[in-house]
C-alpha positions as CSV (number, residue, x, y, z in Angstrom):
1,M,117.7,112.3,111.3
2,K,116.9,109.0,113.1
3,Q,119.6,106.5,114.0
4,N,119.4,103.3,111.2
5,D,118.4,100.9,113.9
6,D,115.2,103.3,114.3
7,R,114.7,103.5,111.1
8,K,111.5,102.7,109.5
9,T,110.1,101.5,105.7
10,I,107.2,102.9,104.2
11,F,106.1,101.0,101.0
12,A,103.6,103.1,98.6
13,C,102.3,101.4,96.5
14,F,99.7,102.5,93.4
15,P,99.0,101.1,89.8
16,H,99.8,104.3,88.1
17,A,101.9,107.3,88.4
18,D,100.3,110.5,89.9
19,D,98.2,108.2,92.1
20,E,100.4,109.0,94.9
21,I,99.6,112.9,95.0
22,S,97.1,112.5,98.1
23,C,99.9,111.1,100.5
24,V,103.2,113.0,98.8
25,G,103.3,114.9,102.3
26,T,103.3,112.0,104.4
27,M,106.1,110.4,102.2
28,A,108.0,113.5,102.8
29,N,107.4,113.7,106.5
30,H,109.0,110.4,106.7
31,I,111.8,110.9,104.6
32,T,112.6,114.3,106.5
33,R,112.6,112.0,109.7
34,G,115.1,109.6,108.1
35,D,112.8,107.0,107.2
36,R,112.9,104.6,104.0
37,V,110.2,105.4,101.3
38,V,109.7,103.3,98.4
39,L,107.4,104.3,95.8
40,C,105.9,101.6,93.6
41,F,103.6,102.1,90.5
42,A,102.3,98.4,89.2
43,T,102.1,99.7,85.8
44,H,103.4,102.5,83.3
45,G,99.6,103.8,82.7
46,E,100.2,103.3,78.9
47,M,96.5,103.5,78.2
48,T,95.8,106.8,79.6
49,S,94.1,109.3,77.6
50,L,95.5,112.3,79.2
51,M,98.8,112.8,76.7
52,G,96.3,112.4,73.8
53,D,97.1,110.2,70.6
54,V,100.7,109.5,71.2
55,P,102.6,105.9,70.9
56,V,102.1,103.8,74.0
57,E,106.4,104.2,74.2
58,K,105.8,107.7,74.6
59,I,103.5,107.5,77.5
60,V,106.0,105.0,79.2
61,S,108.8,107.3,78.7
62,A,107.0,110.1,80.5
63,R,105.7,107.8,83.5
64,E,108.9,106.9,84.1
65,D,110.4,110.8,83.8
66,H,107.7,111.7,86.2
67,A,108.4,108.9,88.6
68,Q,111.8,110.1,88.6
69,K,111.2,114.1,89.0
70,V,109.0,112.8,92.1
71,A,111.9,111.2,93.5
72,K,114.0,113.7,93.2
73,I,111.4,116.1,95.0
74,I,110.9,114.3,97.9
75,D,113.9,111.9,97.9
76,C,112.5,108.3,97.7
77,E,113.0,105.5,96.1
78,I,111.1,104.2,92.7
79,M,109.9,100.8,91.3
80,F,107.9,99.9,88.8
81,L,106.6,96.4,88.3
82,D,104.7,94.5,85.3
83,F,101.2,95.0,85.5
84,E,99.3,96.0,82.5
85,D,97.5,99.4,83.0
86,T,93.7,98.7,83.2
87,E,94.0,94.9,84.3
88,V,95.3,95.0,87.6
89,E,93.1,92.1,88.4
90,I,92.5,90.7,92.1
91,T,94.1,87.0,91.4
92,R,95.9,84.5,93.5
93,K,98.8,84.9,91.1
94,N,99.3,88.9,91.4
95,A,98.6,88.6,95.1
96,K,101.5,86.7,95.6
97,K,103.7,88.7,93.1
98,L,103.1,92.2,95.6
99,A,104.0,89.1,98.2
100,G,106.9,89.0,97.2
101,V,107.9,92.7,96.9
102,I,106.3,92.9,100.2
103,S,108.8,90.6,101.5
104,E,111.8,91.9,99.5
105,I,111.3,95.3,100.9
106,K,109.8,94.2,104.4
107,P,108.2,97.2,105.0
108,D,106.8,98.9,108.6
109,A,103.5,100.3,107.2
110,I,101.8,100.2,103.7
111,I,100.2,103.3,101.8
112,T,97.7,102.9,99.0
113,W,94.4,103.3,97.5
114,N,90.6,102.3,99.2
115,S,87.9,100.0,97.8
116,F,85.8,102.6,96.8
117,H,87.2,104.5,93.8
118,R,85.7,104.2,90.4
119,H,89.0,103.0,89.0
120,P,89.3,99.3,88.6
121,D,92.8,99.2,89.0
122,H,92.7,101.3,92.5
123,R,90.1,99.0,93.9
124,S,92.1,96.0,93.0
125,M,95.3,97.1,94.3
126,A,93.7,97.6,97.6
127,Q,92.5,94.3,97.9
128,L,95.6,92.7,96.2
129,L,97.8,94.1,99.0
130,I,95.4,92.9,101.9
131,D,95.7,89.8,100.2
132,A,99.7,90.0,99.9
133,V,100.1,90.7,103.4
134,P,99.1,87.5,104.7
135,M,100.7,85.9,101.9
136,A,103.9,87.5,102.7
137,R,104.3,86.1,106.2
138,I,104.2,82.3,104.7
139,P,108.0,81.1,103.5
140,R,106.5,78.6,100.9
141,I,105.0,81.5,98.9
142,V,108.0,84.0,98.9
143,S,110.8,81.9,98.9
144,P,113.5,82.0,97.9
145,L,113.1,85.6,99.8
146,G,112.6,85.6,103.5
147,A,108.9,85.8,104.9
148,H,107.6,89.2,106.2
149,R,106.0,88.1,109.6
150,E,105.9,91.6,111.3
151,D,102.8,93.1,112.3
152,L,102.0,95.3,109.1
153,T,99.3,98.3,109.0
154,I,98.0,99.2,105.8
155,F,97.0,103.0,105.4
156,Q,94.5,103.4,102.6
157,Y,93.0,106.6,101.2
158,Y,90.2,107.9,103.2
159,D,86.7,107.6,101.5
160,E,83.9,108.3,103.7
161,R,82.3,105.1,102.7
162,A,85.1,103.1,104.6
163,L,83.4,101.9,108.0
164,L,87.1,102.0,109.6
165,P,89.4,104.1,111.8
166,S,91.1,107.2,110.2
167,I,94.0,109.5,111.4
168,Y,95.1,112.6,109.9
169,V,98.6,113.5,109.6
170,D,100.1,116.9,109.5
171,V,101.8,118.0,106.2
172,S,102.1,121.3,107.0
173,D,106.1,121.0,106.8
174,S,105.6,119.5,103.1
175,I,103.0,121.6,101.3
176,D,105.6,123.2,98.8
177,K,106.7,119.2,97.6
178,I,102.9,118.6,97.5
179,K,102.6,121.4,95.2
180,E,105.8,120.5,93.4
181,V,105.1,117.3,92.6
182,T,100.9,118.1,91.5
183,N,102.6,121.0,89.3
184,C,104.9,118.3,87.6
185,Y,101.6,116.4,86.5
186,A,99.7,119.4,86.1
187,E,102.2,120.7,83.3
188,T,102.1,117.3,80.9
189,Y,98.4,116.9,81.4
190,G,96.8,120.5,81.4
191,W,95.2,120.2,84.7
192,V,94.2,123.5,85.2
193,G,93.8,124.9,89.0
194,A,95.3,121.5,90.1
195,V,97.8,123.1,92.6
196,E,94.8,125.2,93.9
197,N,92.5,122.4,94.5
198,V,95.6,120.1,96.2
199,V,96.1,122.4,98.2
200,A,92.6,123.2,99.1
201,R,91.9,120.0,100.6
202,R,95.2,119.7,102.1
203,R,93.6,122.9,104.3
204,S,90.1,121.4,104.6
205,M,91.2,118.3,106.3
206,G,94.0,120.4,108.5
207,M,90.8,122.2,109.3
208,D,89.2,119.0,110.5
209,S,92.2,118.3,112.3
210,D,93.6,121.8,114.1
211,V,96.9,121.9,111.7
212,Q,97.5,123.7,108.8
213,Y,97.2,121.1,106.4
214,A,96.8,117.4,106.7
215,E,96.4,114.4,104.5
216,R,94.1,111.4,105.7
217,F,93.7,107.8,105.7
218,S,91.8,105.1,106.4
219,I,93.5,102.4,109.4
220,L,93.4,98.5,108.6
221,R,95.5,96.7,111.2
222,R,95.9,92.8,112.0
223,R,95.7,93.7,115.5
224,H,94.9,96.5,118.3
225,W,97.0,96.8,121.0
226,A,95.5,97.8,124.3
227,R,96.5,100.4,126.1
228,K,96.2,101.3,129.6
229,F,95.0,105.0,129.5
230,I,93.0,106.6,126.7
231,V,94.9,110.3,126.7
């Protein structure tokens, strides 16, 4: 485990519970190392049709239950915001709201969706966090919270259309937790073969990066530091 003064904070922010499946291994790695991970859901996913024709209250309860199960599996912190499902819009007001969360948590890195996914909430969240990071640096915007002025890298889910550098994260030691989280959702939503599919994708990315299982992210970084040697 890491000493407290070396502990990093990871802010994983998504519109809906189950969006986090593609970074469960990465989050689990950091928690095992002794880092703090805050998993944030902007909405309660109340517009989903995956649970059939049930009252919104039941959907909200199920989403919160799923989040707590994930928190127990990987030992992360959970928070929900008050965005409306399917209405995560790219506005200055929403970016300021996320800037406030960033200023409160003060993360060292952010994990979120990319700008290419078909769901508008996912695309909007990617852009809102890009806008929120510089806003979090401005004291007058986030007052009375303290501005978060540290260099902050955003790690987006990899998409081949993104013209950004990418990295692979070795999640071989966390594959059982990835399976458990995926199965948590699969049992509720009737996702046949979901665990097998998720494991197969991790194995494919692992083959690309010479490990057993991996997750891949595109990197948005404010500045790139020079190094003297390349290897």
